[in-house]
C-alpha positions as CSV (number, residue, x, y, z in Angstrom):
1,M,256.0,141.7,-76.1
2,N,257.5,140.3,-79.1
3,Q,258.2,136.6,-80.0
4,S,261.9,136.6,-78.9
5,S,261.3,138.0,-75.2
6,V,258.5,135.1,-75.0
7,F,260.9,132.5,-76.1
8,S,263.4,133.7,-73.4
9,K,260.9,133.5,-70.8
10,N,259.6,130.3,-71.4
11,I,263.6,129.3,-71.3
12,E,264.3,130.9,-67.8
13,K,260.8,129.1,-66.6
14,I,262.0,125.8,-68.1
15,N,265.4,126.5,-66.7
16,K,264.1,127.0,-63.4
17,V,262.4,123.9,-63.3
18,Y,265.1,121.8,-64.5
19,E,267.1,123.5,-61.8
20,Y,264.4,122.5,-59.0
21,V,264.6,118.9,-60.4
22,F,268.1,118.3,-60.2
23,L,268.4,120.1,-56.6
24,N,265.8,118.1,-55.3
25,I,265.9,114.6,-57.2
26,Q,267.8,112.9,-54.3
27,E,264.9,113.7,-51.9
28,G,261.9,113.3,-54.1
29,I,260.1,115.5,-56.4
30,N,257.0,116.7,-55.4
31,L,254.6,118.2,-58.6
32,E,253.0,120.9,-56.1
33,E,256.6,122.0,-55.2
34,A,257.5,122.0,-58.7
35,S,254.4,123.9,-60.1
36,S,254.9,126.7,-57.3
37,V,258.6,127.4,-58.7
38,L,256.7,128.9,-61.2
39,N,253.8,130.2,-59.3
40,M,251.6,127.8,-61.3
41,A,248.5,125.2,-60.5
42,P,249.9,121.9,-61.0
43,S,247.5,121.2,-63.9
44,S,248.3,124.5,-65.5
45,F,252.1,123.7,-65.1
46,C,252.1,120.6,-66.7
47,R,250.2,121.6,-69.7
48,F,253.0,124.5,-70.0
49,F,255.6,122.0,-69.2
50,K,254.3,119.6,-72.2
51,K,253.8,122.3,-74.8
52,K,257.2,123.5,-74.2
53,T,259.2,120.2,-73.9
54,G,257.3,118.1,-75.7
55,I,257.0,115.3,-72.6
56,T,255.3,115.6,-69.6
57,F,256.8,116.7,-66.2
58,M,257.0,113.1,-64.7
59,E,258.2,111.5,-68.3
60,Y,261.3,114.2,-67.5
61,V,261.9,113.3,-64.1
62,K,261.9,109.8,-64.7
63,N,264.7,110.5,-67.3
64,V,266.8,112.1,-65.1
65,R,266.6,109.3,-62.6
66,V,267.6,106.9,-65.4
67,G,270.3,109.0,-66.5
68,M,271.9,109.4,-63.0
69,A,271.3,105.4,-62.3
70,A,273.2,104.7,-65.6
71,K,275.6,107.1,-64.8
72,L,276.5,105.7,-61.6
73,L,276.0,102.0,-63.0
74,A,279.1,103.1,-65.6
75,K,281.1,104.6,-62.9
76,Q,280.8,101.6,-60.9
77,I,281.5,99.2,-63.7
78,S,284.6,101.4,-64.4
79,K,285.9,100.7,-61.1
80,S,285.1,97.3,-61.4
81,L,287.3,96.7,-64.5
82,K,290.1,98.5,-63.0
83,F,290.4,96.3,-60.2
84,V,289.9,93.5,-62.5
85,T,292.7,94.8,-64.6
86,K,295.1,95.0,-61.6
87,V,294.3,91.6,-60.5
88,A,295.0,90.1,-63.8
89,I,298.3,92.1,-63.7
90,I,299.2,90.4,-60.3
91,I,298.4,87.0,-61.6
């Protein structure tokens, strides 16, 4: 197997994990389920994920949660600013 195909397979594996996280972030993320997506034991999965991404799986999950929270907060602030602007125009 050449280096390019190994790289492609690793990208596919990481993308499967990313998809699992985004599809399940609302219900909760389970390390055992995430590792089963790649048919790996949890410890092997954690080593693989860290080696390929540079961060731990749980750090990645935290980053996704923080990103989602920031997006929701920004959306709420935008709605509030629109409301304040409408009220200011009326006054």
